[in-house]
N, C-alpha and C positions, 0 to 999 in steps of 0.2 A: 131629392123628391120633392113634385113639386102637386100643389093640395086645387082641385079643380069643383070635388063635390064632394057632397056629406059624407061616403064611405070610405073617402081617403082622410079623412081628416078621423077619424074613429081609428082606423088602420094605425095613423100616426100617437098617438091615445094608445095602442095596444103598445106598440112598440115598445115608448118608451115605460109605462109600465113594465114591460120583462128589461126594461134597460134598467132603472132603476130598481127592481129588485136582483139582477145576478149582482151590480155593483155592491150593494147592501152585505153579496152575500163572502164578499171578501174584507181581511178585516188586515188589508198588507197594504200599505200604500202604491210600494210598484206593479202589484199585480194587479191595482186600481186602475194604476192609468194606465195601465198596458191594455186594460178589458176597454176600459175608455175613446184611446183611439182607435180600437179597431172594431167597434161599434161606428163610432160615426164614419168612416169607410162605407164599412156594413150599411146606416140607416141614410148614411145622404147622398144622393146620387150622383152630385156633382162633386163630392172631396172624394178624388185619388189617393191618396197620402194624405195621416195625420202624426204628427205630432206635437209633444206637451216637451215646454225651453221652459229650462228655470235661469233667473239671467244673478249673476252674482257677479258687482264691478264692471258694467259693460260684456264681461266672463260667459258663455251659454254652451251650454250646455242639455244632455238627449233622457233624461227618464226614463221617458217613450217615447218609445215611432214607430208604425207600423210597417215600417224596412226603413231602407236607405235613405231615402233622401230625405225624410230630415233632416236628419242627420247634418250631410252636405249639408245643404243653408244653414245647420245652426252653426255650423263653421266658419260661413262665407260671413254672418252673423257675425262673429267671436270677433274673426278677420281684420275688419274692412270697417268696423267701430258704427253701421251703420241696416237698416231696414223694416221691415215691418214689428217685425215681435220688438226689439227697440222701441223705437214710435208707439207702439203698441202699448207699452210700460209704463213711459218715462211722460204720454201726455192723459194718460189714464184711458183711451179711446180703444174703438172698434179699428182696426186699420183694415185695408183692403185693397187691390190692386186687381184691373183682370187682365194687361199686358206689358208681363211683365218687361216682356225687350224692350220695349218704348218707356219704361217709366222713367222718374224726372224724378220724385224722390229722392230716391235712393241707387248713386248713380254709380256706385264703387261694386256697389252686390246688385242692383237685377239686371244686368248684362251676364257677370261672369258666373249668376244664379242660374238662370239661363242655360244661357250654352251646355253646364254644367249639368244639370237636369232635366230641364226639357219643362219645368214648369212654367205656366202659363197668369194660372191664379191662384191670386195668395187672401186668403182668409185669418187674423191675428189678432186672439181678443183675450186680454189683460184677465190673469187670475188672479186675484186677492178677497180675504176674507177682513171687513175691516176695510180699516188702512192699509191694512199687512198687503204688499204686495208680490206671491210668491213665483211668480213666473206669465207661462204661454202660450195658451191653444193654440196651434196652428195649422190651418186646413187648404191642404196644396189640389193643383188641377192641372189639366197639360190642355183643359178646353182653353177659349180667352172668357172674360165675362162668368166665367163658371156659376159664380158666387149673389146670389138675390139677397129680398129681405128676407125668405121665408128661411136663407138657410142660419142667414144671423141668429134672429130665433129658437131657431136648432138648436145653431152651437151655441149658443147661451148653455144651454143646457148641461150642455155636456160639458162645458166652463169651470158649469158653477159644480158642478161632480168632483170635479175632478180638483179644485181650489176647497172644497171641503176636506178633502182627502188629505190636501198636504196640509191643512190644518190641525186635523187633528193629529196627526203622524208629528206636525214640528210642535204642536204642547205634549204628544207622550213621550216624548222625547228632551223635551223640560223637566213635566214632569221624574225622567229617570235619572236624571242627571243632579235633581235636587236628592230622589232615593239615593243615589251611591254617594253623593260627599255625606249627606249625613248617616250613610254602613262609613266610609272610614275614620269622621270624627271618633265614632262613638268603639268602633276599633281600636281607632289610638286614647281612646277616654281609658278604654279600661287596660290595656298595655301602663301607663302611665300606673292606676287602679290598682294592676298589683302589683306594681313594680317597686310603691313605692308608701303603700301605703295610706292612697287619700281617697278624697268624695270624688266623685261627680264632674260637682260643679267644678271647682278647687286645680282634677286632672285638668281642667275645658280653657280654665284660666293658664296653666302653666303655655294651654298649645297654645292661646293666642298671645300672650306675653315674646313666646318663643317668636311670630310670624311679624310680631310689630319692632322686636330685637333686629332680626333679619330680615323684613321688608320682605318678607313673602306672603304668598293667602294661607288662610287659617289652614283648606283641605289642603294644599298644597304639603302643610306640615307634619299633618296627620300620617297622609298618605307615606307618607316619606316614616312616621316613627312605626305605625302597619308594617310599610315593608320589612324592613329593621326587624321586627320581634320574626316576623315569619322566616325570613333566612336564617337565625339565628334558631329557632325549631326547628327549622331544620337539617339545621349543622348538629345542632344539641349542644350548641356550644352556651343552654342557659339562659340565665336574665342576665344581660347586658344592654339592656336599651338603656339609649340615653336622657338623662333628664330633662327636658325643652329647662330654654336658657331663659334664667328669669331676668328682667333691666332692673 
């Protein structure tokens, strides 16, 4: 999408109003990321394919992709250990190439990527919240020098939406994990209280002492106690819960 008249600017504003509203309707990170890559292809004339990459220890996965091309390119970057996505994340910058066939910055990646996909232009933008880098938004085209400054500005909007979605999902997973931990410890305390007739604080103290004695996490000890009690209940063997070891 190129802008030369005020009417085009108004139309772009309308497009992004629609994009924002569509993305707000989804509370599932996977669905939101899929929306983002497909909307990028629909909205940006230069963009033929789009994908979101998640990078962990230089291994790249593709949680969202408009088709197979971004996934192939992610696999090549993982295999070669180089490419615009990895550089965008490492250097906290936007990376762009307009002629992948002759690109010298990524000699092991570029030639193979061009031969296997026909992609010539790539625009890669880091996805981050605060200082936490979560991945990269990648836009692709088979045309040379396809992406200009306007495309970079528009792509940043999609990148922001993607980063917010990934950060929200990460926070929700953390909250759920903490809730699950509290539930397990609560179950274990209940088992011990029922078994030996002690208070909640005393039950928790026994769990902590057993974790220290066995050099294990408190939640792992609690999970074992709760699981053992559940198995005994299912088998009808009654209350034979092992009292946590006090060192």
